KOLKOLDO-515853 format. One record per residue (C-alpha): residue number from 1; x negated, y, z negated. Coordinates in steps of 0.02 Angstrom, whole numbers, padded with zeros to 5 digits. Layout:
<rs>
(NUM, (X, Y, Z)),
...
</rs>
This chain:
<rs>
(1, (00002, -00006, 00009)),
(2, (-00086, 00199, 00064)),
(3, (-00066, 00306, -00036)),
(4, (00035, 00456, 00011)),
(5, (00011, 00634, -00032)),
(6, (00169, 00755, -00064)),
(7, (00168, 00920, 00055)),
(8, (00271, 01046, 00126)),
(9, (00345, 01101, 00301)),
(10, (00380, 01288, 00294)),
(11, (00467, 01386, 00438)),
(12, (00455, 01591, 00413)),
(13, (00566, 01680, 00536)),
(14, (00588, 01882, 00545)),
(15, (00461, 01998, 00603)),
(16, (00312, 01877, 00611)),
(17, (00213, 01873, 00790)),
(18, (00093, 02000, 00826)),
(19, (00070, 02060, 00651)),
(20, (-00083, 01961, 00579)),
(21, (00049, 01816, 00507)),
(22, (-00071, 01658, 00546)),
(23, (-00233, 01764, 00508)),
(24, (-00169, 01827, 00338)),
(25, (-00104, 01664, 00295)),
(26, (-00248, 01536, 00327)),
(27, (-00354, 01659, 00214)),
(28, (-00191, 01670, 00055)),
(29, (-00223, 01466, 00090)),
(30, (-00412, 01480, 00035)),
(31, (-00365, 01612, -00114)),
(32, (-00262, 01458, -00177)),
(33, (-00355, 01315, -00121)),
(34, (-00202, 01234, 00021)),
(35, (-00250, 01120, 00148)),
(36, (-00158, 01108, 00306)),
(37, (-00118, 01236, 00463)),
(38, (00002, 01353, 00528)),
(39, (00039, 01413, 00720)),
(40, (00151, 01526, 00842)),
(41, (00307, 01427, 00880)),
(42, (00410, 01481, 01040)),
(43, (00566, 01546, 00961)),
(44, (00473, 01693, 00862)),
(45, (00439, 01608, 00690)),
(46, (00301, 01548, 00618)),
(47, (00264, 01367, 00561)),
(48, (00141, 01316, 00430)),
(49, (00105, 01142, 00350)),
(50, (00041, 01173, 00170)),
(51, (-00015, 01021, 00061)),
(52, (-00113, 01047, -00114)),
(53, (-00048, 01057, -00312)),
(54, (00109, 01097, -00348)),
(55, (00084, 01256, -00436)),
(56, (-00019, 01304, -00262)),
(57, (00101, 01271, -00156)),
(58, (00225, 01362, -00243)),
(59, (00110, 01519, -00243)),
(60, (00095, 01478, -00067)),
(61, (00279, 01488, -00025)),
(62, (00292, 01627, -00130)),
(63, (00196, 01716, -00028)),
(64, (00260, 01682, 00140)),
(65, (00403, 01764, 00098)),
(66, (00318, 01921, 00054)),
(67, (00215, 01902, 00216)),
(68, (00068, 02040, 00287)),
(69, (00081, 02212, 00292)),
(70, (00188, 02239, 00432)),
(71, (00287, 02087, 00440)),
(72, (00443, 02076, 00387)),
(73, (00492, 01894, 00309)),
(74, (00679, 01855, 00336)),
(75, (00681, 01681, 00282)),
(76, (00561, 01524, 00233)),
(77, (00637, 01372, 00254)),
(78, (00546, 01226, 00148)),
(79, (00563, 01032, 00169)),
(80, (00449, 00910, 00065)),
(81, (00360, 00790, 00157)),
(82, (00251, 00638, 00135)),
(83, (00073, 00624, 00209)),
(84, (-00040, 00479, 00223)),
(85, (-00189, 00589, 00238)),
(86, (-00206, 00775, 00172)),
(87, (-00296, 00899, 00295)),
(88, (-00456, 00927, 00232)),
(89, (-00460, 01119, 00290)),
(90, (-00318, 01240, 00332)),
(91, (-00324, 01301, 00535)),
(92, (-00220, 01418, 00613)),
(93, (-00174, 01287, 00761)),
(94, (-00038, 01374, 00878)),
</rs>
C-alpha cells in the first residue's frame, strides 16, 4: 500500500491574469514552504495545486483570496485531493 498525501486544488477567479498572479503565488508558496504548481486557465481563471502542512495550505488559501496588488479576486474554489507523491518544489506551469 502506497502512502498518500493531502493537497488542495484551487481555482481562483476574478481579475487574476495579467497582474503577476502566478509569480506572486510562487513567491508566497516559497515563503510558506508549500509545493505544487500554478497556471493560467483558458477561461481567465488561475489554477493551483498546493501541498504541504495543513497550516501552510490554509495560510496559502487565505493569501490566494487576497492576491497581489492589481488583482481583484472574486472567488477561490478549493478541493482536497490525495496525491501519491508530493511535488518537489513550486512551479509556474502555464
